[in-house]
C-alpha positions in Angstrom: 0.0 0.0 0.0 1.5 3.4 -0.9 2.7 5.7 1.9 -0.1 8.3 1.2 -2.7 5.5 1.4 -1.3 4.4 4.7 -1.4 7.9 6.1 -5.0 8.3 5.0 -6.0 5.0 6.5 -4.3 6.1 9.8 -6.3 9.4 9.8 -9.5 7.5 9.2 -8.7 5.1 12.0 -8.0 7.9 14.5 -11.2 9.6 13.6 -13.2 6.4 14.0 -11.7 5.9 17.5 -12.5 9.5 18.5 -16.0 8.9 17.2 -16.4 5.9 19.6 -15.2 8.0 22.6 -17.6 10.9 21.8 -20.5 8.4 21.4 -19.8 7.0 24.8 -19.8 10.5 26.4 -23.0 11.4 24.6 -24.8 8.2 25.7 -23.8 8.9 29.3 -25.1 12.4 29.2 -28.4 11.4 27.6 -29.0 8.5 30.0 -28.6 10.9 32.9 -31.0 13.3 31.3 -33.6 10.4 31.1 -33.0 9.2 34.7 -33.4 12.7 36.2 -36.5 13.5 34.1 -38.3 10.1 33.6 -39.1 11.3 30.1 -39.8 8.5 27.6 -38.8 10.9 24.7 -35.4 11.4 26.3 -35.2 7.6 26.8 -35.7 7.2 23.1 -32.9 9.7 22.4 -30.6 7.9 24.8 -31.4 4.5 23.2 -30.5 5.8 19.8 -27.2 6.8 21.2 -26.6 3.2 22.3 -27.0 2.4 18.6 -24.5 5.1 17.9 -21.9 3.4 20.1 -22.5 0.0 18.5 -22.3 1.4 14.9 -19.2 3.5 15.8 -17.4 0.3 16.9 -18.6 -1.5 13.8 -17.4 1.3 11.6 -14.0 1.2 13.2 -13.7 -2.5 12.7 -14.9 -2.2 9.0 -12.5 0.6 8.3 -9.5 -1.4 9.6 -10.6 -4.4 7.5 -11.2 -2.4 4.4 -7.6 -1.0 4.7 -6.1 -4.4 4.4 -4.2 -5.0 1.2 -5.4 -7.5 -1.4 -4.4 -11.1 -0.8 -4.8 -14.4 -2.6 -8.3 -14.9 -1.3 -9.4 -11.3 -1.9 -7.5 -10.1 -5.0 -9.6 -7.0 -5.3 -9.0 -6.0 -1.7 -11.4 -5.7 1.2 -13.0 -2.3 0.4 -16.6 -3.5 0.6 -16.3 -4.1 4.3 -17.4 -0.5 4.9 -20.7 -1.0 3.1 -21.4 -4.1 5.3 -20.8 -1.8 8.3 -23.3 0.7 6.9 -25.9 -2.1 6.4 -25.4 -3.3 10.0 -26.0 0.3 11.1 -29.3 0.3 9.3 -30.3 -2.9 11.0 -29.4 -1.6 14.5 -31.3 1.5 13.9 -34.4 -0.6 13.1 -33.9 -2.6 16.3 -33.7 0.7 18.4 -36.9 1.9 16.7 -38.8 -1.2 17.8 -37.6 -0.9 21.4 -38.6 2.7 21.5 -42.1 1.9 20.2 -42.5 -0.7 22.9 -41.4 1.7 25.6 -43.8 4.4 24.2 -46.7 1.9 24.1 -46.1 1.0 27.8 -46.0 4.7 28.7 -49.4 5.3 27.0 -50.9 2.5 29.0 -49.3 3.1 32.4 -48.9 6.9 32.1 -45.8 9.0 32.7 -44.7 11.7 35.1 -41.9 14.1 34.0 -39.7 15.5 36.7 -36.7 17.9 36.7 -37.5 18.6 33.1 -35.2 21.7 32.8 -32.1 19.7 33.9 -33.0 16.8 31.5 -33.5 19.2 28.6 -30.3 21.1 29.4 -28.2 17.9 29.5 -29.8 16.7 26.2 -28.9 20.0 24.5 -25.3 19.6 25.6 -25.2 16.0 24.1 -26.8 17.3 20.9 -24.2 19.9 20.4 -21.5 17.3 20.8 -23.3 15.0 18.3 -23.7 17.9 15.8 -20.0 18.7 15.9 -19.1 15.0 15.5 -21.6 14.5 12.6 -20.1 17.5 10.7 -16.6 16.2 11.1 -17.5 12.6 10.1 -19.4 13.6 7.0 -16.9 16.2 5.9 -13.8 14.0 6.4 -15.6 10.8 5.3 -16.4 12.4 1.9 -12.9 13.8 1.6 -11.3 10.5 2.5 -13.8 8.4 0.5 -15.0 6.4 3.6 -18.6 5.2 3.3 -18.6 4.0 6.9 -17.6 7.5 8.2 -20.2 9.2 6.0 -23.0 6.8 7.0 -22.1 7.3 10.7 -22.1 11.1 10.3 -25.5 11.0 8.5 -26.9 8.9 11.3 -25.6 11.3 13.9 -27.0 14.3 12.0 -30.4 12.7 12.0 -29.9 12.0 15.7 -29.3 15.8 16.2 -32.5 16.6 14.3 -34.3 14.1 16.4 -33.0 15.6 19.6 -34.1 19.1 18.5 -37.6 17.7 18.0 -37.5 15.8 21.3 -36.4 18.9 23.3 -39.1 21.1 21.6 -41.8 18.6 22.2 -40.8 17.9 25.8 -40.8 21.6 26.5 -44.4 21.9 25.2 -45.5 18.9 27.2 -44.1 20.4 30.4 -45.5 23.9 29.8 -49.0 22.6 28.9 -49.1 19.7 31.4 -49.9 17.3 28.6 -47.4 14.6 29.7 -48.9 12.1 27.3 -47.2 14.1 24.6 -43.9 12.6 25.9 -44.5 9.0 24.7 -46.1 10.4 21.5 -42.9 12.2 20.7 -41.0 9.0 21.4 -43.1 7.1 18.9 -42.5 9.8 16.3 -38.8 9.6 17.0 -38.9 5.8 16.5 -40.7 6.1 13.1 -38.2 8.7 12.0 -35.1 6.6 12.8 -36.8 3.5 11.3 -37.0 5.4 8.0 -33.4 6.5 8.3 -32.3 3.0 8.9 -34.2 1.9 5.8 -32.5 4.5 3.7 -29.0 3.6 4.9 -29.6 -0.1 4.3 -30.9 0.5 0.7 -28.0 2.8 -0.1 -25.5 0.2 1.2 -27.1 -2.6 -0.7 -26.8 -0.5 -3.9 -23.1 -0.1 -3.3 -22.6 -3.8 -2.5 -24.2 -4.5 -5.9 -21.4 -2.6 -7.7 -23.0 0.7 -8.1 -21.4 2.8 -10.9 -19.5 6.1 -10.2 -21.5 9.3 -10.4 -22.1 10.9 -13.8 -19.6 13.7 -12.9 -16.8 11.2 -12.2 -17.6 9.3 -15.4 -17.5 12.5 -17.4 -14.1 13.2 -15.9 -12.9 9.8 -16.9 -14.0 10.4 -20.5 -12.2 13.8 -20.6 -9.0 12.2 -19.3 -9.1 9.5 -21.9 -9.6 12.2 -24.6 -6.7 14.2 -23.4 -4.3 11.3 -23.0 -5.3 8.7 -25.6 -3.2 10.0 -28.5 -2.1 7.2 -30.8 -5.2 5.2 -30.2 -8.5 5.5 -32.2 -11.2 5.3 -29.6 -12.3 4.0 -26.2 -15.6 2.3 -25.6 -17.5 0.1 -23.1 -16.3 2.3 -20.2 -17.5 0.8 -17.0 -17.0 1.7 -13.4 -17.9 0.2 -10.0 -17.4 1.7 -6.5 -16.1 -0.5 -3.7 -15.5 1.5 -0.5 -12.6 4.0 -1.1 -11.6 2.2 -4.4 -13.1 3.0 -7.8 -12.5 0.3 -10.4 -12.5 1.5 -14.0 -12.3 -0.6 -17.1 -12.7 0.1 -20.9 -11.7 -1.2 -24.3 -9.1 0.8 -26.2 -9.1 0.6 -30.0 -5.7 0.9 -31.7 -4.5 0.6 -35.3 -4.2 -3.0 -36.3 -0.6 -2.6 -37.4 0.5 -1.0 -34.1 3.0 -3.0 -32.1 2.2 -4.4 -28.7 5.0 -2.2 -27.2 3.4 1.0 -28.5 -0.1 -0.1 -27.4 1.4 -0.8 -24.0 2.9 2.7 -23.8 -0.6 4.3 -24.5 -2.2 2.1 -21.9 0.4 3.1 -19.3 -0.1 6.8 -20.1 -3.9 6.5 -19.7 -3.7 4.4 -16.5 -1.3 6.9 -14.9 -3.4 9.9 -16.0 -6.6 8.5 -14.6 -5.2 7.1 -11.3 -3.3 10.3 -10.6 -6.4 12.5 -11.2 -9.1 10.4 -9.7 -8.1 9.4 -6.2 -8.6 5.7 -5.3 -9.1 4.6 -8.9 -7.7 1.3 -10.3 -7.8 1.0 -14.1 -7.9 -2.0 -16.4 -7.7 -1.6 -20.2 -8.5 -4.2 -22.9 -6.7 -3.4 -26.2 -8.5 -4.2 -29.4 -7.7 -3.8 -33.2 -9.4 -1.1 -35.4 -12.0 -3.5 -36.8 -13.5 -3.7 -33.3 -14.4 0.0 -33.3 -17.9 1.1 -32.5 -20.0 4.0 -33.9 -19.8 7.3 -32.1 -23.5 7.2 -31.2 -22.7 4.1 -29.1 -21.0 6.4 -26.6 -17.5 5.6 -27.7 -14.8 8.2 -27.0 -13.2 9.3 -30.3 -9.5 9.9 -30.1 
């Protein structure tokens, strides 16, 4: 693995460890907020933070696994481990949602009395600020370092922050009006919201596991790089991409004159590979060379050189 890749993997690992530590602090604060207030809504927020800890640990394990170099059993590397972590996160969110709904149901039946609400709300706000800062860093760095596990964890935390804002607002209304049954109702709404979030994370991760193509913007960049560096060849067609964690696999057919020597065709391929891999971070290129009679019409989407 190149030195810069090792450095990037090290940064991702450090951020993942810091994320676990912050998640533990947040869950402690939110649990205290629930204990002092007795609020089911605050309980739902605390329970989601338990999921945050579990998924942070899973993300850390997946990031370490995905950074392992390719071996004989996994010749294309271990990049997809991060998508598996994101799927696990979606499943854990769904479990938390069910537990919250069960707690809310019991509160509706048995009733609930909220105490020391100001202290509980204050503690929850402190935890939410920590979560918000952590979510911003995870999403920002995760996208920059091409880490699906960090991005998924950051998106989850951001949704958790939005949930906490709703919980605090709803709880304040319940206390001010004396309608304490609003508390379990808010918890039920929180549960449905995070259930929807878990579904979206799982669907997105499944799409990546099924070899989702690069974005149209990335594919356009690839075509432009081929146009700028394919001199000597005639065209490139059947350009295909697939995203696997931080790696982007790119392959295409390169048409060269039938009389061109293997040595000259190899020089063109090397130039194209270096240009793409040096421009698009994390890319790995495979080129299949074909003679001129294999050319395809321009309307097929082939890149004319």
